[in-house]
N, C-alpha and C positions, 0 to 999 in steps of 0.2 A: 504495498499501499503506499503510497509517496501523499505529499500533499501537507504532514501533521501529523498528528493524533484522528482525525474524527473519524468516528465509529463508518463504515462502507453495511458496517447488519444493524439497526437495534436494536430488535427482540429474535431470535431466532425460535421456532419451534418446531422441537423434534422429537412425532412421531411415528414410537416403536420404540422400544426402546430394549428390544435385545440385542444379543450382543453385541448382531456389529454397531447400535445402536447407543449403547452402550459406552463403546470402543470408541465412538465420534464424540459422543457427549465430553468425555476424563476424557481426552486431547485436545477439544475443543477448553474443557472450561485449562486446561492448561496451557497450550497456546495462549487465550485469550481474541484470535483471527477478528477481531472490531466491531465485539459482540458484542451492549451494552449486559443486555441479557437474556438467557435463553433462563423458559419451560420445555416440560417434555408432555405426554398424550401417551399413557400408555394404558392399556384396554384395560392388565390383571392388579387387580389393584393392590392386591401382594407388590411387586414385582415395582410395581409408580412410587409404590409405599417404601421401598429401596433405595430406588432413587432420589427422590427427594434429598433421604436423609444421610443418603451418605453424597450426593456433591451441594448439599447445600441448594436445589435450586426446588420450584413452584412444582406439580404433576396438572395439570388443565385435564378438565375433557374436549373434545376434541372443536366446538366450538367457541368457546374460553381462552383456547389454543391458538387458533382460526386467530381469531375477533386480535390479538395481545401485538401475533406477528410481523410481523416486516418480512421476513425471508420464510416461508414453509421448509421445513426440510426430512422428507418420506422414510424415512425405512425403516419397513414392515414387510412381511413376509411378501410374496408375489400371492397365494392364494386368497392371503388379507386386504389385498389394493382393494378391492367391489366392493366391500363394504367400505370400507375408511373415502372411496372420492362420495363413492354418496352422501357423504354423510359431513365433507370438503363438498362439492360441486354450489349449497348452497350461500354460503358463507365465504368464502376466500373471493374481499373482493380487488377489481381491477388494480391492474401495478405491484400484484404480489410475487415477487419469484415463489418455484416451484422448482426448490432439487431431489431427487429423488436417488435415491437408493439400492432404490427394489431390486433386486439382479431380474435384470433379463424383461422387464416391463419399455415396453415400447415410448418414448418421448408423444404422443398419437396418442395413446392415452388412458394417457390422462390429463391431452388437454382437453379432451371430446367427451370431461365427465366435471371441470372446468370451465368457467366463464371467459366467449371470445374470447382472445389473444388474453387471457394464460399463458409469459414465460415461462418453459419449462426449462433447466439441466437435468445430462441423467448420470448418477457416475456412475463409477462402479468400482468400490477405493476395494480395504482389506483389511482384517484382522492385525496387519501388523501396525496402525492404527495407534491400539494399545500402548502400545513403545513409541511410538514417529518417526514409524519408517513404515505407515500404507506406502500404497501407490496404489494413490490414483486416475482414470480416466474419466473427463470430462467432455460430455456433444451439450451442445443445443437444440432444443427444437423445434419448433415451427417459430413460436411467438418469439425466440431471445437473442439477446442480443450481443458486442462483443464484452458492449457493465458489464450482464448479464454472468456470462458468465467470468468473467470477471471477481464479477463476490464470490461467485461458488472454487475460484481458484485458489482466490483470499480465506474460504473457506474448509480449507481440504486442507491446504501451504501445514494447515500450525499440526494438521497427521499424516503430514510425511512428503512424504513427489506427489507431482503432477501433472496429465499429459493433455494437448489435449488431440476429438479423435472423430474425425465419422463416424454419428451416429450405427449406418450403418456394420463398421468392427467391433457391436459394444460385446456384442457374444461370442468372442475370437476374444473380445479384453477379459470380461468374465471367465473361462472360462483357460486364461493362461497365469492370470496375477492376482481374479479376486476367488480364484481358489487355490493360486498357485502356491500356498501357506501349505496348504496340505500336504501336498506335491514334494513339497519340501521334507513335514516332516515324519511323514509316511515310509520316505529315502531314511534320518537319522532314526526310529527305528528301529529297521531294521538294520541299520549300523553296526548300533549302539547288541540289539540280538545276538551279529555276527561278537562282535567283543563277548560276550562273557561266551558263546559256544566257545572262543579262544582262550577261556579262560578266564583271563579281566572281570574284577570285580566291575557288578554296577552302574556304581557311582562315581568307577573309572573311568572306564567305557565312554559314558554319557557327558563324560569330561572330555574328555582323548574327540571329543565329534562334535561335539558343541559348540567347541575354540575353533578346529578344522572344522566344521560349514560357516563359525564368521569370518576363519582367518582369508581363504577360497571365495566367499562374498566380498569382500573391502576387496584383495584382487581384481577381482571384476571388474570393480567399480571407479581403484584410484590408477588399474596401469592402463587400464585405455584397452586389455591386448584381445582380441580375437579370443575364445573357451580356449578354443581345437585347437592355438598355442601356449594354451599356460600347462591343457593340456597335455602337452608331444616336452613342457621343458620339464613333471616329474616323470614319466615315461621312458625307459632307458633301454635299450635292449639287451635282449634275456634277461631284462630285469623283473620282478613283482608285480610293478604297475602294470605291466605287462597280460605278463599272465592272466590278471584276475581281469581286467577288459576283455578281455580274448569272453571267458564267461561270460563280459555284464552282451556282454554283441553274439555267444552261439545259446544264448535263453531272449537276446530279439529283445534285451531291458529296453535301447528305445524304439524298437515300435512301437510296443508298449505304452510307450511314454505319451508319445503322437497318435499312438488312437484313446487313450483316455485323456488328453483334451482334446482329439477331436468329440468328442461323447460328449460331453459338457458344453466343449461348444454348441451341439445339438437339445445338449436339453435344456440349457438358457431359451434358447431362441425357445423348442418346447413350451416353456413355457407365459413365454412371448404371449402365443398360439391362445395358450389355453385364458388367458384373462381376455380378451382381443373385443 
């Protein structure tokens, strides 16, 4: 943000207090990205009370949250989007920006339920927002301009990095970075199990792998080298690494990973069609 400390957003209302919603609330409160006030709307009373007490924010119903908000952030599950939009449709005001992190839901679906001309920005973040290391991709709907994208980017930069992509790429983003942390956790889980199989205590195996993953990711980010170059630097002729790589290729790990990401992309598109 430029031009001093003026807030880009007066009040932000987060609709949906699940894991992703809470991750964003937590990060936004830490970063204070030009937000004066944050409120939450969560349909489960116990969960709403937990969020209110944990983060010191108000938990409001749909009508009250929409009335208080300058920007509405939709963080409900895709299967809950229809009922939320039914409630929001009559109460959204002209000019209110709607930012949606609901996986697979196109901006056109949201626009159709809201007053004509409502600006909508679609976002795919991921759960490393909990530690301010999210990767978020934002896309403008039919009525969102560069200023609306700028507000969304300001919000999401509080919890990590942001890129802008055409909305047609959002299902691919969902599959790659939205679901991506789970793939890494799955791989780390398998490597820790391997360490235990080889006789290491679980705690030592976990420390070895987590630090190795952190170091490898930092090298990818900071060196700018292609992952093939970095892998080859570890792979000596006739050594241990090439023996491991041979087994990974023999078991089709590369093919399986590509197929898994394609399946996630297809499911993201399917979620959007189910709510059309």
